[in-house]
C-alpha angles and dihedrals in degrees: 000000000000091000091053092050091049091050092051092050093051092048093049094047095051093046092053093059097042117121133004134067121257113230132179116233120192130192129184113259115242130200126221092278091054095250124136115261116231129193128226093282093051097252121135115258113230134200109220127192133179114231132181115236118199126206113253115232126223114240140178116257118261111250117241120248117245 
């Protein structure tokens, strides 16, 4: 039973990370007035997130209905 549970966990974890490239996207942080927020040294504070980007596939166009 433990072996089966371990096998299921490994299969699920590898399937979750399959495909796509992880990239970091950063945007300048804004306050309520819409102005850029700066830290003590005067540099702009940024909000960064990691997103997964998938490769777009080429396809044939869909024919129009008559």
